[in-house]
C-alpha positions in Angstrom: 132.5 140.2 116.6 128.8 140.4 116.6 126.8 138.7 114.3 124.7 141.2 111.9 121.3 141.6 112.4 119.2 143.2 110.0 115.9 145.5 110.6 113.7 146.9 107.5 111.7 149.8 108.6 109.0 151.0 106.1 109.2 154.8 105.7 107.0 155.2 102.9 105.2 158.2 104.3 108.3 160.5 104.8 106.9 162.8 102.0 104.1 163.8 103.4 104.8 165.5 106.7 101.5 167.4 106.7 99.7 164.0 108.2 100.8 162.4 111.3 101.7 159.3 109.7 104.2 161.3 107.6 105.5 163.1 110.8 105.7 160.0 112.6 108.0 158.2 109.7 110.1 160.9 109.2 110.9 161.5 113.0 111.4 157.8 113.5 113.8 157.2 110.6 115.8 160.3 111.4 116.5 159.4 115.4 117.3 155.8 114.2 119.2 156.9 111.7 121.4 159.0 114.2 121.8 155.9 116.6 122.4 153.7 113.7 126.4 153.6 113.8 125.9 153.1 117.6 123.6 150.3 117.1 125.8 148.6 114.5 128.9 148.7 116.9 127.1 147.8 120.3 124.5 145.4 118.9 125.4 144.1 115.4 122.1 145.7 113.8 122.0 147.1 110.2 119.1 149.1 109.0 117.1 149.1 106.1 115.0 151.7 105.5 112.4 151.4 102.9 111.7 154.9 101.3 109.9 156.3 98.2 111.4 157.2 94.9 114.0 160.2 95.4 114.4 159.7 99.1 117.4 157.4 99.0 120.0 158.7 101.5 117.9 161.4 103.2 118.8 160.0 106.3 122.6 159.6 106.1 125.1 157.3 105.3 124.8 154.9 108.6 121.8 153.0 107.4 121.1 151.2 103.9 117.8 152.2 101.5 115.8 150.0 99.5 114.0 152.7 97.3 110.5 151.7 95.6 108.2 153.0 93.1 104.4 153.2 93.9 103.2 150.7 91.6 105.6 147.8 92.8 105.3 148.7 96.7 103.2 145.5 97.2 105.9 143.2 96.0 108.3 144.1 98.5 106.7 141.9 100.8 108.7 139.2 98.7 112.4 141.3 99.0 114.4 138.2 98.9 117.1 139.4 101.1 116.4 137.8 104.8 115.3 140.2 107.5 115.7 139.4 111.4 113.0 142.0 111.9 110.4 144.0 109.6 108.6 147.3 111.2 105.5 148.2 109.4 105.1 151.7 110.8 101.4 152.2 110.2 98.4 149.8 109.6 97.5 151.5 106.3 101.2 150.5 104.6 101.1 148.8 101.1 103.5 146.6 102.4 101.7 144.4 104.9 104.7 142.4 105.5 108.1 140.5 104.7 107.6 137.1 103.7 111.4 136.3 104.2 111.3 138.2 107.6 111.9 136.1 110.7 109.3 138.8 112.8 107.2 141.5 111.4 106.2 144.0 113.8 103.2 146.5 113.3 102.6 149.9 115.0 98.7 150.6 115.2 97.9 154.3 115.0 94.2 154.0 115.3 91.2 152.0 113.8 89.3 155.4 113.0 87.4 153.5 110.1 85.3 152.3 112.9 83.8 155.8 113.3 84.3 157.3 109.8 83.4 154.7 107.4 79.5 154.3 106.3 77.7 151.0 107.5 78.2 149.6 103.5 81.9 150.1 103.5 83.0 149.6 107.0 82.9 145.5 106.3 85.5 145.7 103.5 87.9 148.0 106.3 87.5 145.2 109.1 88.3 142.5 106.8 91.8 144.5 105.5 92.7 145.2 109.2 91.9 141.4 110.6 94.2 140.4 107.4 96.9 143.0 108.4 96.7 141.5 112.2 97.0 138.1 110.7 100.5 139.0 109.5 101.9 140.6 112.4 103.8 138.8 114.9 104.2 141.9 117.3 101.9 144.8 117.8 102.8 148.7 119.3 100.0 150.9 119.5 100.6 154.6 120.0 98.1 155.3 122.7 96.5 153.3 125.6 93.0 154.4 123.9 94.3 152.7 120.4 95.4 149.5 122.2 91.9 149.4 124.0 89.9 149.9 121.0 91.5 147.5 118.7 91.3 144.9 121.6 87.9 145.9 121.7 87.0 145.4 118.5 89.5 142.7 117.1 91.0 140.7 120.5 94.5 140.2 119.0 96.5 137.5 120.8 100.0 139.1 119.7 102.2 140.5 122.5 101.9 144.1 122.5 103.2 147.6 124.1 102.5 151.0 124.2 104.9 153.6 122.6 103.6 157.1 122.7 104.5 159.4 119.3 107.2 162.1 120.2 106.4 165.7 119.4 108.7 168.3 118.2 110.5 170.5 120.5 110.0 173.7 118.4 112.0 175.5 121.3 114.9 174.9 119.2 113.8 176.4 116.2 113.9 180.7 115.5 110.1 181.0 115.0 110.3 184.2 116.8 112.3 185.7 113.4 109.8 183.9 111.4 107.6 186.9 109.4 103.9 186.1 109.4 102.5 189.5 108.4 102.0 188.4 104.8 99.4 186.3 106.1 97.5 189.4 107.3 96.6 188.0 110.8 95.2 189.8 114.0 97.3 190.6 116.8 95.6 188.1 119.1 94.0 184.7 117.6 93.1 181.3 118.5 94.3 178.7 116.3 93.4 175.4 114.8 95.5 173.0 112.5 94.6 169.8 110.8 93.8 168.2 107.4 90.5 169.6 107.4 88.5 166.2 107.4 84.8 165.9 108.6 86.2 163.8 111.9 88.1 166.9 113.0 84.9 168.6 113.4 86.1 172.1 112.3 82.5 173.2 111.4 81.9 173.7 114.8 84.6 175.6 115.5 83.2 178.2 112.5 80.0 178.0 114.5 81.2 178.7 117.5 83.1 181.8 116.4 79.4 183.6 115.6 79.2 183.2 119.6 82.7 184.6 120.1 82.7 187.3 118.3 85.5 189.1 120.8 88.0 186.6 119.3 89.8 185.7 116.0 90.5 182.1 115.0 93.2 180.9 112.5 92.7 177.3 110.4 95.3 175.8 109.0 94.7 173.2 106.4 93.9 171.8 103.2 91.2 174.2 101.9 91.0 172.5 98.6 89.4 169.5 100.2 85.6 169.4 99.7 85.4 169.8 103.2 87.4 172.7 103.4 85.6 174.2 100.3 82.4 173.7 102.6 83.6 175.3 105.6 84.8 178.3 103.2 81.5 178.6 101.8 79.8 178.8 105.4 82.2 181.3 106.5 81.4 183.5 103.3 77.8 182.9 103.8 77.4 183.5 107.4 79.8 186.6 106.9 82.3 185.7 109.5 85.1 188.1 109.7 87.0 186.7 112.8 88.0 183.5 110.8 91.5 183.2 108.9 91.8 180.7 106.7 95.5 179.5 105.8 96.7 176.9 103.8 99.5 174.5 104.6 102.1 176.2 106.2 106.1 175.3 106.8 107.5 174.1 109.8 108.9 177.3 111.0 105.4 179.2 110.2 103.4 176.5 112.2 105.8 176.7 115.2 105.4 180.7 115.2 101.6 180.2 114.9 101.7 178.1 118.1 103.9 180.5 119.6 101.9 183.4 119.1 98.2 182.1 119.4 96.0 182.7 122.7 94.8 178.8 122.7 94.8 175.7 120.5 91.5 174.4 119.6 90.8 170.8 118.6 87.3 169.3 118.8 87.7 166.2 116.9 85.8 163.2 116.9 88.7 160.5 116.6 92.2 160.1 117.0 94.6 157.8 118.0 97.2 160.1 119.4 96.6 163.8 118.7 99.8 165.6 117.7 98.8 169.0 117.2 97.4 169.7 120.6 100.6 168.4 122.2 102.4 170.7 119.7 101.0 173.7 121.1 100.8 172.4 124.5 104.9 172.5 124.2 104.6 176.3 123.5 102.5 176.4 126.7 99.6 177.4 125.3 96.0 176.4 126.7 94.2 173.7 124.2 90.5 173.1 124.0 89.9 169.3 123.1 86.9 166.9 122.5 86.7 164.3 125.3 86.3 161.9 122.9 89.1 158.9 121.8 92.9 159.5 123.0 92.1 163.0 123.4 91.6 163.2 127.2 94.9 160.7 127.3 97.5 162.9 125.9 95.8 166.2 127.1 95.5 165.1 130.8 94.5 167.8 133.3 96.5 170.3 131.7 94.1 170.6 128.7 90.6 172.3 128.8 87.8 170.2 127.3 84.4 170.6 125.4 82.2 168.3 127.4 79.2 169.5 125.1 79.9 169.7 121.4 77.5 172.7 120.5 78.7 176.0 119.3 77.3 177.9 122.2 78.9 175.6 124.9 82.2 175.8 123.3 82.4 179.3 123.2 81.6 179.2 127.0 84.5 176.7 127.7 86.6 178.7 125.2 86.0 181.9 127.4 86.3 180.2 130.7 89.5 178.5 129.8 91.1 181.7 128.6 90.3 183.4 131.5 91.7 180.8 133.7 94.9 181.0 131.8 95.0 184.8 132.1 95.1 184.7 135.7 98.4 183.2 136.2 99.8 183.1 132.5 103.3 182.1 133.6 102.7 179.3 136.1 100.1 177.6 133.7 102.5 178.0 130.8 105.1 175.8 133.0 102.4 173.0 134.2 101.2 172.8 130.5 104.7 172.5 129.1 105.8 170.2 131.7 103.0 167.9 130.7 103.9 167.9 127.3 107.5 167.1 127.7 106.6 163.7 128.5 105.8 163.6 124.7 109.5 163.9 122.9 111.1 161.9 119.7 114.2 160.8 121.5 112.2 159.0 124.4 110.2 157.5 121.4 112.9 156.3 119.4 114.6 154.9 122.8 111.6 152.7 123.2 111.3 151.5 119.7 115.1 150.5 119.9 114.2 148.5 123.0 111.7 147.0 121.3 113.7 145.9 118.5 116.4 144.4 121.0 113.7 142.6 123.0 112.2 141.0 119.3 115.6 140.5 118.0 116.4 138.4 121.3 113.3 136.2 120.7 114.7 135.3 117.4 117.5 133.2 119.1 
């Protein structure tokens, strides 16, 4: 009988699937749990999922759970049971490492603080990130861009690899039957979905729509944030009737919006991966991206790009991309879906399992 080897996986963001960390931790947990029984049988692996209060048992009975409360999360680094491997699933986790783990693996999604934080705040974030790197034995990046960006600013010495995030295959969902009539949307529309943070550059999309009066734009996100309120004030002030704000939607509604939109617009300033554009591409829709950070990597040759981030230039690029797509929509959709198909959660989970097995072997 194979000796049991214990892997702890930090999944504290699973309750917030409206952001990238939440979707990543949920999908990774679900796909690891689906393989847990086979991995115990074949490789002697026992999974211990660290989850927030109220989520114990959420991935089924084939994994063990360590349920924790927010005020004591930091104390879990001193969890007394010895782990062969501890996976910290993102660089901002409140649990930086496990003291009694034989190896600590850190997944790095981005270092966007270099682009977002003011000069007075940046040194604090740099120090915190260096400390996290110091506690990691091995690193995983979610894109080649993230790997290069961290290498440029921090030059870590740990062994590393790139494992792309997956993207949900919503063709399995019955999105065609979802009723969107209560939203009062026009028949044809462009789409943007994000957390509505300044880095998402949504104000440029608002300004673009003044130069694109023949199109409509649906924007989904947190309109109660400070940035969201300022966007709504600008829309009202400029009298833009072709913009339709929606708050966070269900997964089924989101998938229906992807399938029914004409195209997806995402002029973000900084992304470690860029989940929403690939979700739209899985629906076979043209996407319009900035040329910054990881977006050209995930969009490839199948995306359209805003080479100039000004409202008029973006409006021209959007018209051009929509016309190109309309010239042969069937072939264009197939090509876009084919590219997006390389990003799936089954492959992502397989690569993390291979990573775990490699690192467990290094412990011997």
